[in-house]
BAVEX-574319 format. One record per residue (C-alpha): residue number from 1; residue in three letters; x, y, z. Coordinates in pm, whole numbers, padded with zeros to 5 digits. Example, Ala and Ser with C-alpha at 12.3 -4.5 7.8 and 13.67 -1.06 7.14 Angstrom:
<bakes>
  pos  code      c1      c2      c3
    1   ALA   01230  -00450   00780
    2   SER   01367  -00106   00714
</bakes>
This chain:
<bakes>
  pos  code      c1      c2      c3
    1   UNK   00978  -03451   01254
    2   UNK   00681  -03277   01413
    3   UNK   00391  -03473   01552
    4   UNK   00152  -03178   01557
    5   UNK  -00162  -03190   01348
    6   UNK  -00530  -03123   01397
    7   UNK  -00798  -03233   01153
    8   UNK  -01055  -03024   01339
    9   UNK  -00845  -02710   01307
   10   UNK  -00778  -02791   00940
   11   UNK  -01150  -02829   00877
   12   UNK  -01196  -02484   01032
   13   UNK  -00957  -02345   00771
   14   UNK  -00619  -02344   00949
   15   UNK  -00360  -02590   00816
   16   UNK  -00084  -02637   01073
   17   UNK   00117  -02855   00835
   18   UNK   00113  -02583   00570
   19   UNK   00267  -02358   00831
   20   UNK   00547  -02606   00881
   21   UNK   00604  -02616   00507
   22   UNK   00640  -02237   00508
   23   UNK   00910  -02259   00775
   24   UNK   01099  -02512   00565
   25   UNK   01065  -02307   00248
   26   UNK   01180  -01974   00394
   27   UNK   01473  -02098   00600
   28   UNK   01739  -02060   00330
   29   UNK   01610  -01714   00239
   30   UNK   01642  -01599   00601
   31   UNK   01997  -01734   00628
   32   UNK   02102  -01503   00344
   33   UNK   02035  -01204   00574
   34   UNK   02264  -01334   00849
   35   UNK   02625  -01228   00890
   36   UNK   02707  -01551   01071
   37   UNK   02711  -01399   01419
   38   UNK   02337  -01392   01486
   39   UNK   02173  -01656   01700
   40   UNK   01853  -01753   01526
   41   UNK   01611  -02044   01550
   42   UNK   01308  -02031   01323
   43   UNK   01134  -02286   01546
   44   UNK   01179  -02090   01866
   45   UNK   00990  -01805   02026
   46   UNK   01224  -01518   01943
   47   UNK   01533  -01418   01749
   48   UNK   01851  -01328   01933
   49   UNK   02091  -01060   01818
   50   UNK   02419  -00951   01978
   51   UNK   02399  -00578   02046
   52   UNK   02716  -00388   01963
   53   UNK   02726  -00065   02165
   54   UNK   03102  -00025   02154
   55   UNK   03200   00341   02154
   56   UNK   02852   00459   02254
   57   UNK   02818   00654   02576
   58   UNK   02437   00647   02583
   59   UNK   02301   00397   02329
   60   UNK   01934   00438   02242
   61   UNK   01704   00188   02074
   62   UNK   01512   00325   01775
   63   UNK   01198   00136   01667
   64   UNK   00976   00169   01361
   65   UNK   00686  -00027   01218
   66   UNK   00490   00001   00895
   67   UNK   00307  -00194   00628
   68   UNK   00274  -00189   00251
   69   UNK  -00083  -00061   00239
   70   UNK  -00314  -00100  -00057
   71   UNK  -00022  -00142  -00295
   72   UNK  -00079  -00507  -00206
   73   UNK  -00398  -00498  -00415
   74   UNK  -00178  -00462  -00726
   75   UNK   00029  -00763  -00621
   76   UNK  -00294  -00962  -00588
   77   UNK  -00416  -00861  -00936
   78   UNK  -00083  -00941  -01102
   79   UNK  -00015  -01246  -00883
   80   UNK   00333  -01107  -00819
   81   UNK   00446  -01125  -00458
   82   UNK   00828  -01117  -00456
   83   UNK   00877  -00738  -00433
   84   UNK   00627  -00613  -00174
   85   UNK   00853  -00745   00102
   86   UNK   01119  -00497  -00010
   87   UNK   00862  -00220   00034
   88   UNK   00786  -00342   00385
   89   UNK   01151  -00332   00490
   90   UNK   01212   00003   00322
   91   UNK   00925   00180   00492
   92   UNK   01067   00087   00832
   93   UNK   01443   00121   00787
   94   UNK   01416   00457   00609
   95   UNK   01221   00593   00906
   96   UNK   01489   00474   01149
   97   UNK   01749   00671   00951
   98   UNK   01559   00995   01002
   99   UNK   01650   01019   01371
  100   UNK   02011   00927   01301
  101   UNK   01968   00559   01381
  102   UNK   02136   00261   01221
  103   UNK   01892  -00026   01153
  104   UNK   02000  -00350   01317
  105   UNK   01722  -00606   01261
  106   UNK   01382  -00674   01109
  107   UNK   01073  -00886   01177
  108   UNK   00775  -00943   00948
  109   UNK   00409  -01025   00999
  110   UNK   00200  -01189   00727
  111   UNK  -00173  -01242   00781
  112   UNK  -00362  -01438   00518
  113   UNK  -00695  -01603   00451
  114   UNK  -00533  -01928   00340
  115   UNK  -00173  -02034   00390
  116   UNK  -00030  -02094   00046
  117   UNK   00331  -02195   00121
  118   UNK   00461  -02106  -00227
  119   UNK   00307  -01758  -00210
  120   UNK   00434  -01700   00145
  121   UNK   00781  -01799   00029
  122   UNK   00766  -01537  -00247
  123   UNK   00663  -01270   00003
  124   UNK   00943  -01361   00244
  125   UNK   01188  -01374  -00045
  126   UNK   01115  -01004  -00098
  127   UNK   01151  -00932   00274
  128   UNK   01492  -01098   00281
  129   UNK   01602  -00907  -00029
  130   UNK   01508  -00586   00151
  131   UNK   01705  -00694   00456
  132   UNK   02007  -00771   00241
  133   UNK   01986  -00424   00081
  134   UNK   01965  -00270   00428
  135   UNK   02243  -00491   00565
  136   UNK   02034  -00630   00851
  137   UNK   01916  -00977   00957
  138   UNK   01559  -01100   00948
  139   UNK   01546  -01233   01305
  140   UNK   01187  -01349   01323
  141   UNK   00835  -01321   01196
  142   UNK   00483  -01455   01206
  143   UNK   00248  -01604   00949
  144   UNK  -00111  -01596   01069
  145   UNK  -00372  -01797   00881
  146   UNK  -00707  -01628   00946
  147   UNK  -00991  -01786   00748
  148   UNK  -01307  -01580   00742
  149   UNK  -01112  -01266   00823
  150   UNK  -00920  -01230   00495
  151   UNK  -01027  -01364   00153
  152   UNK  -00842  -01685   00069
  153   UNK  -00626  -01524  -00201
  154   UNK  -00536  -01208  -00008
  155   UNK  -00297  -01117   00272
  156   UNK  -00162  -00825   00469
  157   UNK   00205  -00757   00528
  158   UNK   00365  -00547   00802
  159   UNK   00711  -00514   00948
  160   UNK   00903  -00399   01251
  161   UNK   01259  -00269   01268
  162   UNK   01497  -00184   01550
  163   UNK   01786   00054   01516
  164   UNK   02049   00196   01747
  165   UNK   02204   00538   01792
  166   UNK   02426   00705   02049
  167   UNK   02231   00987   02214
  168   UNK   02505   01235   02121
  169   UNK   02452   01151   01753
  170   UNK   02077   01192   01735
  171   UNK   01978   01422   01451
  172   UNK   01856   01753   01590
  173   UNK   01640   01962   01356
  174   UNK   01706   02262   01580
  175   UNK   02056   02281   01431
  176   UNK   01901   02378   01096
  177   UNK   01967   02741   01004
  178   UNK   01842   02991   00747
  179   UNK   02015   02943   00408
  180   UNK   02092   02577   00475
  181   UNK   02042   02362   00165
  182   UNK   01769   02105   00106
  183   UNK   01895   01808  -00097
  184   UNK   01659   01563  -00261
  185   UNK   01748   01197  -00311
  186   UNK   01558   01036  -00597
  187   UNK   01288   00778  -00538
  188   UNK   01241   00466  -00747
  189   UNK   00876   00546  -00816
  190   UNK   00555   00576  -00618
  191   UNK   00712   00370  -00335
  192   UNK   00435   00252  -00096
  193   UNK   00211   00553  -00046
  194   UNK  -00090   00701  -00220
  195   UNK  -00214   00374  -00370
  196   UNK  -00573   00425  -00260
  197   UNK  -00575   00729  -00488
  198   UNK  -00383   00548  -00763
  199   UNK  -00631   00261  -00759
  200   UNK  -00924   00504  -00777
  201   UNK  -00769   00699  -01065
  202   UNK  -00716   00390  -01281
  203   UNK  -01028   00201  -01161
  204   UNK  -00822  -00105  -01080
  205   UNK  -01067  -00390  -01068
  206   UNK  -00880  -00635  -01291
  207   UNK  -00528  -00689  -01418
  208   UNK  -00598  -00562  -01770
  209   UNK  -00561  -00205  -01645
  210   UNK  -00218  -00288  -01505
  211   UNK  -00109  -00456  -01828
  212   UNK  -00162  -00140  -02035
  213   UNK   00158   00018  -02168
  214   UNK   00232   00390  -02178
  215   UNK   00463   00581  -02410
  216   UNK   00544   00814  -02117
  217   UNK   00670   00511  -01924
  218   UNK   00907   00405  -02204
  219   UNK   00666   00136  -02312
  220   UNK   00652  -00032  -01972
  221   UNK   00320  -00158  -01846
  222   UNK   00153   00037  -01569
  223   UNK   00164  -00248  -01318
  224   UNK   00537  -00304  -01364
  225   UNK   00611   00061  -01290
  226   UNK   00371   00086  -00995
  227   UNK   00506  -00231  -00831
  228   UNK   00865  -00101  -00843
  229   UNK   00978  -00147  -00482
  230   UNK   01053   00138  -00245
  231   UNK   01417   00244  -00248
  232   UNK   01620   00156   00061
  233   UNK   01857   00440   00153
  234   UNK   02040   00278   00445
  235   UNK   02394   00238   00315
  236   UNK   02451   00584   00163
  237   UNK   02270   00768   00442
  238   UNK   02460   00581   00714
  239   UNK   02781   00703   00552
  240   UNK   02647   01059   00556
  241   UNK   02555   01020   00922
  242   UNK   02902   00884   01004
  243   UNK   03055   01195   00847
  244   UNK   02822   01412   01059
  245   UNK   02733   01644   00772
  246   UNK   02355   01595   00781
  247   UNK   02147   01821   01006
  248   UNK   01808   01658   00946
  249   UNK   01639   01401   00725
  250   UNK   01286   01342   00601
  251   UNK   01146   01023   00451
  252   UNK   00894   01136   00190
  253   UNK   00602   00900   00244
  254   UNK   00225   00953   00267
  255   UNK   00148   01324   00274
  256   UNK   00426   01401   00028
  257   UNK   00635   01718   00057
  258   UNK   00386   01915   00263
  259   UNK   00359   01665   00547
  260   UNK   00707   01516   00569
  261   UNK   00960   01792   00502
  262   UNK   00824   02007   00790
  263   UNK   00911   01725   01031
  264   UNK   01278   01802   00961
  265   UNK   01247   02177   01030
  266   UNK   01254   02382   01353
  267   UNK   00990   02640   01438
  268   UNK   01005   02960   01235
  269   UNK   01182   02809   00934
  270   UNK   01050   02673   00605
  271   UNK   01190   02566   00272
  272   UNK   01149   02721  -00071
  273   UNK   01154   02487  -00369
  274   UNK   01142   02588  -00734
  275   UNK   00888   02362  -00905
  276   UNK   01111   02344  -01213
  277   UNK   01395   02200  -01002
  278   UNK   01193   01896  -00896
  279   UNK   01284   01601  -01116
  280   UNK   00936   01453  -01133
  281   UNK   00927   01091  -01249
  282   UNK   00702   01018  -01551
  283   UNK   00467   00793  -01352
  284   UNK   00349   01094  -01153
  285   UNK   00260   01287  -01467
  286   UNK   00063   00984  -01588
  287   UNK  -00125   00967  -01256
  288   UNK  -00193   01341  -01250
  289   UNK  -00326   01350  -01606
  290   UNK  -00538   01036  -01567
  291   UNK  -00698   01161  -01246
  292   UNK  -00706   01534  -01325
  293   UNK  -00536   01591  -00990
  294   UNK  -00422   01936  -00882
  295   UNK  -00054   02011  -00848
  296   UNK  -00100   02082  -00477
  297   UNK  -00269   01747  -00417
  298   UNK   00005   01563  -00606
  299   UNK   00276   01716  -00387
  300   UNK   00062   01653  -00079
  301   UNK   00009   01284  -00158
  302   UNK   00310   01144  -00346
  303   UNK   00689   01168  -00325
  304   UNK   00694   01307  -00684
  305   UNK   01035   01149  -00749
  306   UNK   01204   01246  -00421
  307   UNK   01218   00962  -00169
  308   UNK   01423   01133   00099
  309   UNK   01549   01483   00174
  310   UNK   01841   01597   00383
  311   UNK   01937   01941   00506
  312   UNK   02304   02037   00514
  313   UNK   02520   02343   00555
  314   UNK   02598   02513   00222
  315   UNK   02965   02422   00267
  316   UNK   02875   02051   00279
  317   UNK   02661   02035  -00035
  318   UNK   02929   01912  -00275
  319   UNK   03057   01646  -00038
  320   UNK   02703   01524   00022
  321   UNK   02620   01503  -00347
  322   UNK   02951   01333  -00428
  323   UNK   02904   01070  -00160
  324   UNK   02550   00993  -00272
  325   UNK   02667   00968  -00633
  326   UNK   02936   00719  -00529
  327   UNK   02655   00499  -00397
  328   UNK   02467   00527  -00724
  329   UNK   02203   00763  -00584
  330   UNK   02068   01046  -00795
  331   UNK   02063   01351  -00570
  332   UNK   02044   01722  -00633
  333   UNK   01983   02058  -00467
  334   UNK   01607   02079  -00418
  335   UNK   01573   02406  -00228
  336   UNK   01692   02614   00062
  337   UNK   01584   02700   00415
  338   UNK   01419   03036   00469
  339   UNK   01248   03222   00750
  340   UNK   00882   03156   00688
  341   UNK   00559   03060   00860
  342   UNK   00474   02859   00547
  343   UNK   00672   02541   00597
  344   UNK   00689   02429   00234
  345   UNK   00691   02694  -00040
  346   UNK   00681   02543  -00390
  347   UNK   00716   02830  -00635
  348   UNK   00729   02863  -01011
  349   UNK   01064   02972  -01138
</bakes>
C-alpha cells in the first residue's frame, strides 16, 4: 500500500495514483516475457538480467533504440493501441540482428498527455507480445505523464534493446563477394516507416478514411492493413546466424531499398534486382496509385514487401530458403551482387 499522493500535482495534470494503477495492470503482461530466471521488480529503479557469455571469447553488447513514428496517428484515430508495441519491439530487435547480435532484453518508454491506465495497459500488452515473439524479457520501462506537452488523448512510444554477440561472430559485409545472392524475406506490410507520406496520400484527418475497404486488399479496411504490426525476424535469423551462412543483413526500414541494402555491401559492389522478381504487397500498389508516387520514390521510402534482406554464397541459397520456410517465412531470391558504383540497380526484366 503506497502512501504517495499529491493533490497539487494532480491539479497540475499529473496523477500519481493513475501511475500506480498502470503498474498493477501491466505486471501480469510483463511476467509473460520472463523465462523465470530474470530478476525483475517493477517498483524498483532498474531491471536485472543474468548475462550468459558462456563460450564467448570477446562478448560485445549491441544496443538499438527506435520508436513507432507517425503510425501512432492511425492508432489514435482508430482507438486501437494493442499492436503498436509490437512495432516498437520489432524496429529495435531487427536492427540488433543486422550486426549478428542476439537480442537479450527490452525496455519501453511511453510519454502521454494524460495517463489513461486502460490505454497504457493496451500499449504494454503489445510490447510484451513483441517481446514474446522475440524471445526476450521486458525488464523495465517508463510512463511519463506530460500535460501541456502532449494532447490528452495522444502519446509517443519508443523502445530500447540490448543484444550480445561474440566479436568473432560479428557480421562483416567485407566478406560479400561478386555473384553472391541477395535473398528477400517478406514483410507483413508497411511496417513502421513512411507513414508521414501515407497519411498525406490518404488525407487522414478522421477514421472514416481508415474504415474504407479496398478490393485490392481482399476487402479489408485500409486501417486494418496499415496497422498490421512489423514482422519480428529474430528466431529464424538467429538460426541462420548460428549456422554461419549469412554474410550480411539489412533491415528494410525508412529509406527503403536504396538506403538500407547498401549498408550491407562493401565498397565497389552493388546489387541488381529485377523489378518483376519483387513480390510487392497489394497495399503498396494502393498507396502508389492513390498518391501518384513514382516507382523510384516507392522503393526509396517503403519496404515494398521485403522486410529484411540477407546476402549468402550461391551454395547456401537452398539451405537458407529451406530454413526460413521451416519458420513460416516467405523468402525468395531477390537479386545478386555485382561490381557496380550504383549500389542498388532495380531493372525491368
